C-alpha positions in Angstrom: 0.1 -0.1 0.0 1.4 3.4 -1.0 2.3 5.6 1.7 -0.1 8.4 0.5 -3.2 6.0 0.5 -2.2 4.8 4.0 -2.3 8.5 5.3 -5.7 8.9 3.6 -7.0 5.9 5.0 -5.8 6.8 8.7 -7.4 10.2 8.3 -10.6 9.6 6.9 -11.2 5.8 7.7 -15.1 6.0 7.7 -14.8 7.2 4.2 -12.2 4.9 2.8 -13.5 1.7 4.1 -16.0 0.7 1.2 -13.3 1.7 -1.4 -10.7 -0.6 0.5 -13.5 -3.3 0.0 -13.9 -2.6 -3.7 -10.0 -2.6 -4.2 -10.0 -6.1 -2.3 -12.4 -7.4 -4.7 -10.0 -6.6 -7.6 -12.7 -4.7 -9.5 -11.1 -2.6 -12.1 -13.2 -0.5 -14.3 -15.4 2.2 -12.6 -17.6 5.2 -13.9 -17.5 8.4 -11.9 -19.9 11.4 -12.6 -18.3 14.6 -12.5 -19.5 18.1 -12.8 -16.5 20.3 -11.7 -17.6 21.2 -8.3 -15.8 20.5 -5.2 -17.6 17.2 -4.1 -17.3 15.2 -7.5 -13.8 16.4 -7.9 -12.7 15.5 -4.6 -14.2 12.1 -5.3 -12.4 11.6 -8.6 -9.0 12.0 -6.6 -10.0 9.8 -3.9 -11.3 7.1 -6.3 -7.7 7.3 -7.9 -5.9 7.1 -4.5 -7.8 4.1 -3.2 -7.6 2.2 -6.3 -4.7 3.0 -8.0 -4.9 0.6 -10.6 -8.5 0.9 -11.7 -9.7 2.0 -15.2 -11.6 5.0 -14.3 -14.2 6.6 -16.8 -15.3 10.2 -15.8 -18.6 11.5 -17.4 -19.5 15.1 -17.5 -22.8 16.1 -18.8 -23.3 19.2 -20.8 -27.0 19.9 -21.1 -26.8 23.6 -22.1 -26.0 25.2 -18.9 -23.2 28.1 -19.5 -21.3 27.1 -16.7 -19.9 24.3 -18.9 -17.4 26.9 -20.4 -15.6 26.8 -17.0 -16.3 23.2 -15.8 -15.8 21.1 -18.9 -12.2 22.3 -19.2 -11.5 21.8 -15.4 -13.0 18.4 -15.5 -10.7 17.5 -18.4 -7.6 19.0 -16.4 -8.3 16.8 -13.4 -8.8 13.5 -15.6 -5.5 14.1 -16.9 -3.9 14.5 -13.9 -5.7 11.5 -12.2 -5.1 9.4 -15.5 -8.7 9.0 -16.0 -10.8 8.6 -19.2 -12.6 11.9 -19.7 -16.1 11.5 -21.2 -18.1 14.9 -22.2 -21.7 14.0 -23.1 -23.9 16.3 -24.7 -27.4 15.7 -23.6 -30.7 17.6 -24.7 -33.4 18.8 -22.1 -36.3 20.2 -23.5 -37.1 23.8 -22.6 -40.3 23.1 -20.7 -37.9 21.3 -18.2 -35.9 24.4 -17.3 -38.1 26.1 -14.4 -37.9 29.3 -12.6 -35.7 32.0 -13.9 -33.9 29.6 -16.0 -30.6 31.2 -14.7 -28.5 28.0 -15.7 -29.1 29.3 -19.4 -28.7 33.2 -19.1 -25.4 34.9 -18.9 -24.7 37.1 -16.0 -27.6 35.6 -13.9 -27.7 36.5 -10.3 -30.2 35.1 -8.0 -32.0 37.5 -5.8 -31.3 37.6 -1.9 -34.7 35.9 -1.3 -34.0 32.9 -3.6 -30.9 31.5 -1.6 -32.4 28.4 -0.4 -30.0 27.3 2.3 -31.7 25.5 4.9 -35.1 25.8 3.0 -37.8 23.4 3.2 -39.0 21.5 0.2 -42.0 23.5 -0.6 -40.2 26.8 -0.4 -37.7 25.3 -2.5 -39.8 24.5 -5.2 -41.7 27.7 -5.1 -38.7 30.0 -4.8 -35.8 27.9 -6.7 -34.5 30.2 -9.5 -33.1 27.2 -11.8 -34.6 23.9 -11.0 -34.4 21.6 -13.9 -37.0 18.6 -14.2 -35.6 15.2 -14.1 -32.1 16.4 -14.5 -30.6 14.0 -12.1 -32.5 11.0 -13.6 -31.3 11.8 -17.0 -27.6 11.8 -16.0 -28.2 8.7 -13.8 -29.6 6.9 -16.9 -27.0 8.0 -19.4 -24.1 7.3 -16.9 -25.6 3.7 -16.0 -26.2 3.0 -19.8 -22.6 3.6 -20.5 -21.4 1.6 -17.4 -23.2 -1.3 -18.6 -21.9 -0.8 -22.2 -18.4 -0.9 -20.9 -19.4 -3.4 -18.2 -18.2 -1.2 -15.0 -18.4 -2.4 -11.7 -19.9 0.6 -10.2 -21.1 4.4 -10.8 -20.0 6.8 -8.5 -21.6 10.3 -7.6 -20.3 12.8 -5.4 -23.8 13.6 -3.8 -23.7 15.0 -0.3 -25.8 17.1 2.2 -24.3 19.3 4.8 -25.8 19.0 8.3 -28.7 21.4 7.9 -30.1 19.4 4.8 -29.5 16.2 6.8 -31.7 17.4 9.7 -34.6 18.4 7.0 -33.9 14.9 5.1 -33.9 13.0 8.5 -37.2 14.6 9.4 -39.1 14.6 6.3 -38.9 18.1 5.2 -37.2 17.9 1.8 -36.8 15.1 -0.7 -35.7 15.4 -4.2 -33.6 13.6 -7.2 -30.5 14.0 -5.2 -31.0 12.5 -2.0 -30.6 9.0 -0.5 -34.3 7.8 -1.3 -33.6 8.8 -4.8 -30.4 6.9 -4.8 -32.0 3.9 -3.4 -35.1 3.9 -5.6 -32.7 4.4 -8.8 -30.9 1.3 -7.8 -33.8 -0.9 -7.4 -35.3 0.2 -10.9 -31.4 -0.2 -12.6 -31.4 -3.7 -11.7 -34.4 -4.2 -13.9 -33.2 -1.7 -16.6 -29.6 -2.1 -17.5 -27.8 -5.3 -18.3 -25.4 -6.1 -16.6 -26.7 -4.2 -13.6 -24.5 -1.6 -12.0 -24.9 -0.3 -8.8 -24.8 3.6 -8.0 -22.7 4.5 -5.1 -22.3 7.8 -3.0 -19.6 7.7 -0.6 -20.4 10.9 0.9 -24.0 10.0 1.6 -23.0 6.6 3.5 -20.6 8.6 5.3 -22.7 12.0 6.1 -19.5 14.0 5.0 -20.4 17.7 4.9 -18.6 20.0 2.5 -16.1 21.0 5.2 -15.1 17.3 5.4 -14.9 16.9 2.0 -12.5 20.1 1.5 -10.3 18.8 4.2 -10.3 15.4 2.1 -9.3 17.4 -0.9 -6.6 18.9 0.8 -5.2 15.8 2.2 -5.5 14.1 -1.4 -3.5 17.3 -2.9 -6.6 18.5 -5.1 -6.0 22.2 -6.3 -9.2 23.3 -5.0 -9.0 26.4 -7.0 -9.6 24.7 -10.1 -13.3 23.9 -9.2 -16.5 25.5 -10.1 -19.3 25.2 -7.9 -21.8 27.7 -9.0 -24.8 26.9 -11.4 -24.2 30.2 -13.2 -21.8 32.0 -15.4 -20.1 33.8 -14.5 -19.6 32.7 -10.9 -22.4 34.5 -9.0 -20.8 34.2 -5.4 -24.6 34.7 -4.0 -26.5 30.9 -4.7 -26.3 28.3 -2.1 -23.7 26.3 -3.9 -21.4 29.1 -3.8 -22.0 29.9 -0.1 -21.9 26.5 0.9 -18.5 26.1 -1.2 -17.0 29.1 0.2 -18.2 28.5 4.0 -16.3 24.8 3.5 -13.3 26.1 2.2 -13.2 29.1 4.9 -13.8 26.3 7.8 -11.1 24.2 6.3 -8.7 27.1 6.0 -9.2 27.9 9.9 -8.7 24.2 10.7 -5.4 24.0 8.8 -4.0 27.2 10.0 
């Protein structure tokens, strides 16, 4: 075992346990869905660190979001670094699926202050959210698993995570959506009937309830250049949406702990 791998296991044993089991099973071909944000980028590096001999296929989805101008080249750069095969996929989502203000496809969009949905309950979110795309994650999962089945991969990894406030809402039944543990479990149930061979969808940061601050610390330990990530849905980076705020809060917290 490499010394770098050993140090990661020692520092983050609860995150690395399942990946060690995967390595022990000698599975060698995996798919990871990457967006250019902190969570999926750190996951990409974690998979390489824990599975040094694996054939990693990194899938990126361009569905018309203007932020892809920033995130696609960042993802390609990280894939070169970790020696992963980069697969950018262009998918078409009908206009009627883009809800709210459709800020995702509007240059220079910045959400209003009352549209910030940190800690919001589910009813508020769907009433106020500025850029919800109907069925987006379901499309991503379906395409990623179709590809994984075609190449006979062993698993598809997603960088899904909740911060503590969202876990509280989820655990008390106040929020749900196509990026939560219930959706993941339901998709896995359906996937075993729809894809041949069946490929499991895995989200290590859900399994360990790792918040973004811990993922940032993990990224630092893995040597990830977090400046080369882009967590905003909009273009250019707005600095005001919940993705931007959560990312900045996590980076600030990690920097404080590392001093």
